[in-house]
C-alpha positions as CSV (number, residue, x, y, z in Angstrom):
1,M,0.0,0.0,0.0
2,K,2.8,2.4,0.8
3,E,4.8,2.1,-2.4
4,P,2.3,3.5,-4.9
5,F,1.5,6.4,-2.5
6,I,5.2,7.3,-2.2
7,A,5.6,7.0,-6.0
8,K,2.6,9.4,-6.5
9,L,4.1,11.8,-3.9
10,H,7.4,11.7,-5.7
11,C,5.8,12.4,-9.0
12,L,3.8,15.3,-7.4
13,F,7.0,16.7,-6.0
14,I,8.7,16.5,-9.4
15,D,5.7,18.4,-10.9
16,I,5.9,21.1,-8.2
17,E,9.7,21.4,-8.7
18,T,9.3,21.7,-12.5
19,L,6.5,24.3,-12.0
20,L,8.6,26.3,-9.5
21,A,11.6,26.2,-11.8
22,F,9.4,27.4,-14.7
23,L,7.9,30.2,-12.7
24,L,11.3,31.2,-11.4
25,K,12.6,31.3,-15.0
26,G,9.6,33.4,-16.0
27,I,10.2,35.9,-13.2
28,V,13.9,36.2,-14.0
29,L,13.1,36.8,-17.7
30,L,10.4,39.4,-16.8
31,N,12.8,41.2,-14.5
32,M,15.6,41.3,-17.0
33,P,15.9,44.7,-18.7
34,C,15.4,44.1,-22.5
């Protein structure tokens, strides 16, 4: 029972990490003077 839950949690964390990295990149690009 534990394994699938941990796997799902891991996938969720990867998704959050990817989303955060994407948002951070967007913020950096927006703050860069063009």
